[in-house]
N, C-alpha and C positions, 0 to 999 in steps of 0.2 A: 261169322260173328263180326268181322271187321266192318261190314256194311252197316251195322246198327250201333257201332261203338261211338260215333260222334254225337254230340248233344242234340243236333237237329233230328237225327233219326231216332234217338231215344225218346225225345218228346213226341215224335210221331207215333211211336209204339205205345206210349202212355195214352195219347189222345185216342187212338184206335181202340185200345183196351177199355178205356172209360166209356167211350161211345157204345161199344158192344155190350158192356154191363148195363148201361142205361136202357138200351133197346130191348134187351132180353127180358123174359118173364122170370123175374127172380128178385132177390134182395137188392135194393138200391142204397148203397152205403155212402156216407159222407167221407171226406178225406180223413177225418179224425177216426171215424169208426173203422175204416179200412186200415189205417195205420196201427190201431190197437189190435185188430184181427190178425194182420200179418206178423206183428211182433209176437203175439201169442203162438201162432202156428209155425213160424220159421225159426224161432229161437228156443232152444231146448231149456228145460228147467221149469220150476214153478214160477208162476207169475202172480203177483199181488197188485192190488190197486196202487199201493204206495210205490212199488217197484216200476210199474208201467208209467206212473206219473213222472217219476225221476228219469226213466229211460227216454220218454218222449218229450220231456221238459214242458209238461202241461199240468194243470191243477188236478188234484184228486177228484173234485166234483166233475170235471170234464171227462175224466176216465170213467167215472161212475155212470155218467149219462151215456157214453159210448157203449159201455158194457150192458146198460139197460136195453139199448136197441139191439145189440148182438144177442142178448138173451131172448128178447121178443122173437127174433128170427131163428132161434135155436142154433146160432153159429158159435156160441160160447155159453158157458154156464159158470155161475159162482158157487163155491162151496166153502164153508167155514173150515179153516185150517185146524185139523185135529190136534196139532202140536201147540198152536197158539190161537185160542178161540177168538181173540181180538182181530185176527187177520183173516182175510178172505182170499182164497185161491181161485184163479181163473182156470177153467178146464175146457179142453177141446171137446167137440161133439162130432158125431158121424156126419151130420148135415154140414158142419163147418169144414170137415175134411173133404167132402164132396164139392163144396163151394171152392175150396182152394184148388182142387183138381181141375174144375171148370175154368177157373181164373188162369191157371197155367196154360190150358189149351187155348184160351182166347188170346193170351199174350203171345203164344207161339205162332198163331195165325197172323197176328199183327206184325210180328218180327219177320215172318216169311214175306209178307206184303211189303215191308220196308226194304228188305233185301232185293226184291224184284224191282222196286222203284229205284233203288240206288244203282242197280245194274243197268237200268234204262237211262239213267241221268246223263252219261256222256253222249249217248245217242241223241237225246233231246237237245243238247248244246250244239251239236253239229247241225241238226236239222234247223234249229232256230237261229244259229249263228250265221 
């Protein structure tokens, strides 16, 4: 883990992950959509538009647009809160769970590649030095 702990390696893992997501045949999410998706899937508890807006420090309409896209892709769905019909709850889906599993695999591959590159780094300096 130490090989990917520095910011340069972490940014490399992020880049490789985003590039893999863009290249694959599947949903292409914006940063905001991905942020909303990950918040819903990685943080336990009920999520509402209002709560997500506060958590991510963006407007409710921005969250609504992100949820519209996630809904189109069946990565999340909205349901009226039975306890407060004015509130909308965001629910996970099977397709969203599968997407998260794939995302974890892609990130793991990017992390392994970053570790290998970091392990070769001292060798490169000696050869180039």
